[in-house]
Backbone as a printed PyTorch tensor [residue, N CA C, xyz], in Angstrom:
tensor([[[  9.1930,  -6.8910,   0.1790],
         [  8.2710,  -6.1540,  -0.6480],
         [  8.7300,  -4.7200,  -0.4820]],

        [[  8.4570,  -3.8980,  -1.3660],
         [  8.8210,  -2.4790,  -1.3440],
         [  7.8150,  -1.6880,  -0.7710]],

        [[  8.1070,  -0.8600,   0.2930],
         [  7.0520,   0.1290,   0.7800],
         [  7.2150,   1.4380,   0.0970]],

        [[  6.1260,   2.1760,  -0.0410],
         [  6.1280,   3.3620,  -0.6910],
         [  5.7870,   4.4580,   0.1990]],

        [[  6.7890,   5.2260,   0.7050],
         [  6.3830,   6.2570,   1.6830],
         [  5.9540,   7.5480,   0.9160]],

        [[  4.8940,   8.0330,   1.0490],
         [  4.4770,   9.2640,   0.3300],
         [  4.8790,  10.5470,   1.1270]],

        [[  5.9580,  11.1360,   0.6690],
         [  6.4150,  12.3220,   1.4720],
         [  5.7440,  13.5220,   1.1450]],

        [[  4.6670,  13.4330,   0.2340],
         [  3.9200,  14.5600,  -0.0570],
         [  2.5100,  14.4710,   0.7480]],

        [[  2.3320,  13.4740,   1.5000],
         [  1.2250,  13.3770,   2.3460],
         [  1.5450,  12.5580,   3.4690]],

        [[  0.5110,  12.1010,   4.2050],
         [  0.5550,  11.2500,   5.4940],
         [  0.3880,   9.7610,   5.0490]],

        [[  0.2930,   9.4770,   3.7490],
         [ -0.1130,   8.0350,   3.4800],
         [  1.0990,   7.1510,   3.3020]],

        [[  1.0410,   5.9260,   3.7680],
         [  1.7830,   4.8560,   3.2810],
         [  1.0040,   4.0670,   2.4770]],

        [[  1.4100,   3.7140,   1.3190],
         [  0.4500,   2.8950,   0.3560],
         [  1.2690,   1.7600,  -0.1150]],

        [[  0.5760,   0.6140,  -0.2450],
         [  1.2110,  -0.6100,  -0.8790],
         [  0.3710,  -0.9820,  -2.0150]],

        [[  1.0870,  -1.1760,  -3.2020],
         [  0.3970,  -1.6240,  -4.3660],
         [  0.0580,  -3.0730,  -4.0900]],

        [[ -1.1930,  -3.5220,  -4.5650],
         [ -1.6980,  -4.8500,  -4.3130],
         [ -1.7640,  -5.7980,  -5.4810]],

        [[ -1.9850,  -7.0090,  -5.3280],
         [ -2.0740,  -8.0680,  -6.4380],
         [ -3.1410,  -7.5850,  -7.4480]],

        [[ -4.2120,  -6.8570,  -6.9410],
         [ -5.3550,  -6.3810,  -7.7170],
         [ -4.9320,  -5.1590,  -8.6470]],

        [[ -3.7530,  -4.6210,  -8.5240],
         [ -3.4280,  -3.3840,  -9.1140],
         [ -3.2260,  -3.6690, -10.5620]],

        [[ -3.5000,  -2.5420, -11.4910],
         [ -3.3900,  -2.7590, -12.8810],
         [ -1.9940,  -2.6600, -13.3420]],

        [[ -1.8760,  -2.3880, -14.6540],
         [ -0.4920,  -2.3390, -15.3400],
         [  0.3430,  -1.2420, -14.9900]],

        [[ -0.1430,  -0.2270, -14.3430],
         [  0.6180,   0.9450, -13.9120],
         [  1.4850,   0.7120, -12.6800]],

        [[  1.0810,  -0.4190, -11.9190],
         [  1.8110,  -0.6750, -10.7770],
         [  3.0660,  -1.3790, -10.9920]],

        [[  4.0450,  -1.3710,  -9.9560],
         [  5.2900,  -2.1940, -10.2210],
         [  5.0540,  -3.6230, -10.6240]],

        [[  6.1210,  -4.2480, -10.9940],
         [  5.8790,  -5.7080, -11.4170],
         [  5.2420,  -6.5040, -10.3450]],

        [[  4.4720,  -7.4690, -10.8660],
         [  3.5450,  -8.2160,  -9.9840],
         [  4.2800,  -8.9520,  -8.8920]],

        [[  5.4950,  -9.3880,  -8.9590],
         [  6.2260, -10.1140,  -7.8380],
         [  6.4740,  -9.3430,  -6.6060]],

        [[  6.2900,  -7.9800,  -6.7590],
         [  6.5450,  -7.1740,  -5.5050],
         [  5.3600,  -6.4980,  -4.9830]],

        [[  4.1760,  -7.0400,  -5.3630],
         [  2.7880,  -6.5010,  -4.9170],
         [  2.3420,  -7.1030,  -3.5250]],

        [[  1.7000,  -6.4560,  -2.8290],
         [  1.0400,  -6.8730,  -1.5510],
         [ -0.0880,  -7.8990,  -1.6960]],

        [[ -0.1490,  -8.9470,  -1.0630],
         [ -1.2340,  -9.9410,  -1.3080],
         [ -1.7000, -10.1280,   0.1630]],

        [[ -2.8920,  -9.5420,   0.4970],
         [ -3.4830,  -9.5430,   1.7410],
         [ -3.8950, -10.8960,   2.2090]],

        [[ -4.1540, -11.8700,   1.2510],
         [ -4.4130, -13.2180,   1.5340],
         [ -3.3420, -13.9610,   2.2130]],

        [[ -2.0210, -13.4270,   2.1770],
         [ -0.9360, -13.9860,   2.7650],
         [ -0.6650, -13.3510,   4.1440]],

        [[ -1.5970, -12.5680,   4.6140],
         [ -1.2760, -12.0530,   5.9580],
         [ -2.3560, -12.4340,   6.8790]],

        [[ -1.9450, -12.8150,   8.0910],
         [ -2.8740, -13.2610,   9.2150],
         [ -3.4590, -12.1210,   9.8800]],

        [[ -2.8650, -10.8630,   9.8020],
         [ -3.3580,  -9.8490,  10.5090],
         [ -4.0270,  -8.6690,   9.7030]],

        [[ -4.1730,  -8.9600,   8.3690],
         [ -4.6860,  -7.7980,   7.5760],
         [ -6.1620,  -7.6460,   7.8190]],

        [[ -6.5260,  -6.2860,   7.8860],
         [ -7.8120,  -5.9680,   8.0180],
         [ -8.2030,  -4.7930,   7.0510]],

        [[ -9.1300,  -4.9940,   6.3480],
         [ -9.7070,  -3.8230,   5.4320],
         [-10.6400,  -3.0100,   6.2420]],

        [[-10.1110,  -1.7580,   6.5520],
         [-10.8960,  -0.8850,   7.3400],
         [-12.1070,  -0.2490,   6.7380]],

        [[-12.0070,   0.0180,   5.4220],
         [-13.1130,   0.7110,   4.6790],
         [-13.4320,   0.0080,   3.4470]],

        [[-14.7020,  -0.1090,   3.0900],
         [-14.9890,  -0.8870,   1.8930],
         [-15.2730,   0.2080,   0.8550]],

        [[-15.1460,   1.4780,   1.0700],
         [-15.3420,   2.5390,   0.1130],
         [-13.8540,   2.8810,  -0.4310]],

        [[-13.5710,   2.8780,  -1.7650],
         [-12.4170,   3.3090,  -2.1010],
         [-11.9510,   4.6100,  -1.7390]],

        [[-10.6880,   4.9170,  -1.5850],
         [-10.0960,   6.2200,  -1.2360],
         [ -9.3450,   6.7300,  -2.4370]],

        [[ -9.4270,   7.9950,  -2.8950],
         [ -8.5750,   8.5770,  -3.9610],
         [ -7.4890,   9.3550,  -3.3510]],

        [[ -6.2440,   9.3300,  -3.6860],
         [ -5.3020,  10.1970,  -3.2320],
         [ -4.6570,  10.6950,  -4.5620]],

        [[ -4.9810,  12.0080,  -4.8330],
         [ -4.4640,  12.7950,  -5.9420],
         [ -3.1910,  13.5140,  -5.7660]],

        [[ -2.4630,  13.5200,  -6.7920],
         [ -1.1210,  14.2210,  -6.8680],
         [ -1.1190,  15.1410,  -7.9530]],

        [[ -0.1310,  15.9920,  -8.1520],
         [ -0.1550,  16.9370,  -9.2230],
         [ -0.0440,  16.2570, -10.5220]],

        [[  0.6930,  15.0050, -10.5430],
         [  0.7660,  14.3370, -11.8370],
         [  0.3090,  13.0090, -11.8550]],

        [[ -0.5960,  12.6490, -10.9840],
         [ -1.1670,  11.2980, -11.0350],
         [ -2.0510,  11.0720,  -9.7790]],

        [[ -2.4980,   9.8200,  -9.7420],
         [ -3.3230,   9.5050,  -8.5320],
         [ -3.3430,   7.8710,  -8.3790]],

        [[ -3.7300,   7.6340,  -7.1350],
         [ -3.9300,   6.2360,  -6.6290],
         [ -5.2650,   6.0110,  -6.0600]],

        [[ -5.8590,   4.8710,  -6.2000],
         [ -7.0790,   4.4600,  -5.5050],
         [ -6.7870,   3.2060,  -4.7370]],

        [[ -7.3510,   3.1740,  -3.5290],
         [ -7.1930,   2.0770,  -2.7010],
         [ -8.1310,   1.9640,  -1.4910]],

        [[ -8.0030,   0.9990,  -0.6510],
         [ -8.7600,   0.8660,   0.4560],
         [ -7.9590,   1.1330,   1.7590]],

        [[ -8.5920,   1.8300,   2.6540],
         [ -7.9890,   2.0090,   3.8860],
         [ -7.8030,   0.6140,   4.6100]],

        [[ -6.5720,   0.2460,   5.0770],
         [ -6.4110,  -0.8930,   5.5870],
         [ -5.4550,  -0.8640,   6.7580]],

        [[ -5.3600,  -2.0890,   7.3670],
         [ -4.4650,  -2.1450,   8.6390],
         [ -3.7390,  -3.4980,   8.6200]],

        [[ -2.5600,  -3.4810,   9.1220],
         [ -1.6980,  -4.6920,   9.2310],
         [ -0.5410,  -4.3560,  10.0370]],

        [[  0.1350,  -5.4460,  10.3220],
         [  1.4870,  -5.2180,  10.9370],
         [  2.5750,  -4.8500,   9.8010]],

        [[  3.2260,  -3.7510,  10.0650],
         [  4.2410,  -3.2620,   9.1050],
         [  5.6070,  -3.3130,   9.6730]],

        [[  6.5230,  -4.1920,   9.0740],
         [  7.8260,  -4.2030,   9.6600],
         [  8.9220,  -3.6490,   8.6330]],

        [[  9.7380,  -2.7920,   9.0420],
         [ 10.7610,  -2.0670,   8.2850],
         [ 11.8850,  -3.1030,   7.9880]],

        [[ 12.0540,  -3.9460,   8.8780],
         [ 13.1630,  -4.9350,   8.6180],
         [ 12.6070,  -6.2790,   9.1020]],

        [[ 12.4570,  -7.3250,   8.2830],
         [ 11.7820,  -8.4930,   8.6220],
         [ 12.3360,  -9.3080,   9.7130]],

        [[ 13.6610,  -9.2130,   9.8240],
         [ 14.3910,  -9.9980,  10.9110],
         [ 14.5320,  -9.2370,  12.2370]],

        [[ 13.9900,  -8.0490,  12.3020],
         [ 14.1810,  -7.2260,  13.5330],
         [ 12.7370,  -6.7060,  13.9630]],

        [[ 12.2470,  -7.5800,  14.9170],
         [ 10.8460,  -7.2400,  15.4210],
         [ 10.6410,  -5.8770,  15.9650]],

        [[ 11.6780,  -5.2980,  16.5010],
         [ 11.6080,  -3.9280,  17.0030],
         [ 11.2890,  -2.9040,  15.9790]],

        [[ 11.3660,  -3.2410,  14.7070],
         [ 10.9230,  -2.2780,  13.5580],
         [  9.5360,  -2.5200,  13.2540]],

        [[  8.7040,  -3.4580,  13.9120],
         [  7.4300,  -3.7200,  13.4650],
         [  6.4050,  -2.7810,  14.2460]],

        [[  5.5040,  -2.4350,  13.5040],
         [  4.2420,  -1.7190,  13.9780],
         [  3.0320,  -2.2500,  13.7130]],

        [[  2.2090,  -2.7870,  14.8860],
         [  1.0820,  -3.4070,  14.8370],
         [ -0.0830,  -2.4390,  14.4700]],

        [[ -1.0820,  -2.9820,  13.8280],
         [ -2.3630,  -2.2010,  13.4770],
         [ -2.0420,  -0.8950,  12.7610]],

        [[ -1.0080,  -1.0080,  11.8640],
         [ -0.6520,   0.2360,  11.1570],
         [ -1.6050,   0.5080,   9.9620]],

        [[ -1.9690,   1.7990,   9.9000],
         [ -2.9650,   2.1720,   8.8690],
         [ -2.2790,   2.5650,   7.6150]],

        [[ -2.6620,   2.0520,   6.3730],
         [ -2.1660,   2.2780,   5.1740],
         [ -3.1750,   2.1540,   4.0710]],

        [[ -2.8190,   2.5300,   2.9110],
         [ -3.7720,   2.4840,   1.7750],
         [ -3.3770,   1.1630,   0.8880]],

        [[ -4.1250,   0.2190,   0.7470],
         [ -3.8860,  -0.9230,  -0.1360],
         [ -4.4020,  -0.5160,  -1.5510]],

        [[ -3.5460,  -0.1900,  -2.4630],
         [ -3.7240,   0.4010,  -3.6780],
         [ -4.1610,  -0.5970,  -4.7800]],

        [[ -5.3800,  -0.4960,  -5.4240],
         [ -5.6480,  -1.3800,  -6.5400],
         [ -5.6850,  -0.7300,  -7.7530]],

        [[ -5.3940,   0.6600,  -7.9300],
         [ -5.3010,   1.3780,  -9.2280],
         [ -4.4130,   2.5700,  -9.1220]],

        [[ -3.7120,   2.8540, -10.1600],
         [ -2.9290,   3.9870, -10.2460],
         [ -3.2200,   4.6660, -11.5470]],

        [[ -2.9200,   5.9930, -11.6110],
         [ -2.9900,   6.6250, -12.9770],
         [ -1.8200,   7.7010, -13.0950]],

        [[ -1.0730,   7.5720, -14.1190],
         [ -0.0240,   8.6390, -14.5140],
         [  1.0650,   8.7400, -13.3190]],

        [[  1.4210,   7.7080, -12.8430],
         [  2.4880,   7.8000, -11.8030],
         [  3.8400,   7.4180, -12.4720]],

        [[  4.8030,   7.9630, -12.2870],
         [  6.1510,   7.6540, -12.8500],
         [  7.0990,   7.5090, -11.7330]],

        [[  8.2930,   6.6880, -12.0310],
         [  9.2210,   6.5410, -11.0000],
         [  8.9820,   5.5350, -10.0510]],

        [[  7.9850,   4.6260, -10.1660],
         [  7.8130,   3.4980,  -9.1850],
         [  8.5410,   2.2500,  -9.6080]]])
């Protein structure tokens, strides 16, 4: 799956299966039901606003690996935003 590093803020966010039509194609979306270590940290949605758009998601935690076959690239209990809605984002 594709990770989206937000270089304009401190957020790493992952578009989820619940995301609307503005998100990338459904095959590359995060499905927390497939993870044994996923944790939804907050039940209140978080809004991250940009100059030309915004995302809504839940603060979450999971193991994030930059290279699936290399365990030394994995970070346990990594905080990120599991995004369920976007607005006016281009280039994803």
